[in-house]
C-alpha positions as semicolon CSV with decimal commas, in nm:
position;residue;x (nm);y (nm);z (nm)
1;X;-0,438;0,323;0,599
2;X;-0,639;0,537;0,361
3;X;-0,687;0,429;0,002
4;X;-0,690;0,709;-0,255
5;X;-0,736;0,740;-0,630
6;X;-0,389;0,841;-0,750
7;X;-0,516;0,957;-1,091
8;X;-0,766;1,194;-0,927
9;X;-0,494;1,320;-0,692
10;X;-0,272;1,408;-0,989
11;X;-0,561;1,601;-1,148
12;X;-0,618;1,798;-0,825
13;X;-0,249;1,878;-0,786
14;X;-0,237;2,017;-1,138
15;X;-0,551;2,225;-1,068
16;X;-0,443;2,355;-0,726
17;X;-0,087;2,439;-0,826
18;X;-0,164;2,625;-1,147
19;X;0,171;2,804;-1,135
20;X;0,376;2,486;-1,109
21;X;0,587;2,442;-1,419
22;X;0,585;2,116;-1,613
23;X;0,906;1,977;-1,457
24;X;0,774;2,031;-1,102
25;X;0,443;1,867;-1,192
26;X;0,625;1,571;-1,348
27;X;0,831;1,528;-1,030
28;X;0,517;1,525;-0,813
29;X;0,345;1,287;-1,056
30;X;0,644;1,049;-1,043
31;X;0,638;1,050;-0,662
32;X;0,268;0,960;-0,664
33;X;0,320;0,691;-0,930
34;X;0,605;0,531;-0,732
35;X;0,398;0,505;-0,411
36;X;0,302;0,153;-0,298
37;X;-0,023;0,025;-0,441
38;X;-0,263;-0,262;-0,390
39;X;-0,375;-0,490;-0,668
40;X;-0,726;-0,476;-0,808
41;X;-0,867;-0,822;-0,745
42;X;-1,244;-0,830;-0,719
43;X;-1,500;-0,725;-0,977
44;X;-1,818;-0,561;-0,854
45;X;-2,119;-0,746;-1,003
46;X;-2,327;-0,426;-1,014
47;X;-2,088;-0,192;-1,193
48;X;-1,843;-0,447;-1,339
49;X;-1,548;-0,239;-1,222
50;X;-1,259;-0,385;-1,031
51;X;-1,258;-0,275;-0,669
52;X;-0,934;-0,257;-0,471
53;X;-0,890;-0,491;-0,180
54;X;-0,659;-0,464;0,115
55;X;-0,561;-0,688;0,401
56;X;-0,773;-0,549;0,680
57;X;-0,768;-0,680;1,034
58;X;-1,081;-0,625;1,238
59;X;-1,002;-0,424;1,549
60;X;-1,059;-0,597;1,881
61;X;-1,340;-0,460;2,096
62;X;-1,258;-0,396;2,460
63;X;-1,370;-0,197;2,759
64;X;-1,200;-0,012;3,042
65;X;-1,196;-0,184;3,380
66;X;-1,111;0,039;3,674
67;X;-0,853;-0,117;3,908
68;X;-0,663;0,019;4,207
69;X;-0,299;0,107;4,139
70;X;-0,082;0,075;4,451
71;X;0,196;0,289;4,303
72;X;-0,021;0,590;4,212
73;X;-0,269;0,533;4,497
74;X;-0,569;0,577;4,268
75;X;-0,790;0,381;4,031
76;X;-0,655;0,347;3,676
77;X;-0,824;0,218;3,360
78;X;-0,711;-0,129;3,251
79;X;-0,784;-0,269;2,903
80;X;-1,000;-0,584;2,907
81;X;-0,809;-0,718;2,603
82;X;-0,441;-0,683;2,699
83;X;-0,488;-0,623;3,075
84;X;-0,247;-0,329;3,071
85;X;-0,311;0,000;3,249
86;X;-0,340;0,330;3,066
87;X;-0,323;0,688;3,190
88;X;-0,674;0,782;3,076
89;X;-0,983;0,625;2,922
90;X;-0,899;0,681;2,556
91;X;-1,122;0,567;2,266
92;X;-0,848;0,322;2,167
93;X;-0,613;0,128;2,396
94;X;-0,265;0,271;2,345
95;X;-0,110;-0,069;2,423
96;X;-0,299;-0,313;2,196
97;X;-0,518;-0,091;1,975
98;X;-0,851;-0,230;2,097
99;X;-1,155;-0,012;2,026
100;X;-1,276;0,104;2,368
101;X;-1,577;0,310;2,255
102;X;-1,904;0,197;2,404
103;X;-2,169;0,098;2,155
104;X;-2,472;0,325;2,166
105;X;-2,805;0,150;2,191
106;X;-3,125;0,309;2,065
107;X;-3,392;0,276;2,332
């Protein structure tokens, strides 16, 4: 999910589509205004503006474990979180969504 400022988006649409007549702009504006929103709940102590909040789930961290697959007669990567095999070592497990990127350490 990506949070955007709908008011800024409407300004950019009006700027980019200079040739759009008023009825087309109003239609686009109504589509933006009818999109789902999140409520402003918290107030930032530094700027005293309400900041939007969203229900965010932290992504599990996993790693690829290479195991022998008897069907394909080769080693395949298996997710350490869901223990399911994948075709390749992706950055994210396609089965459970675990983040499979290795953390870089500064040495």
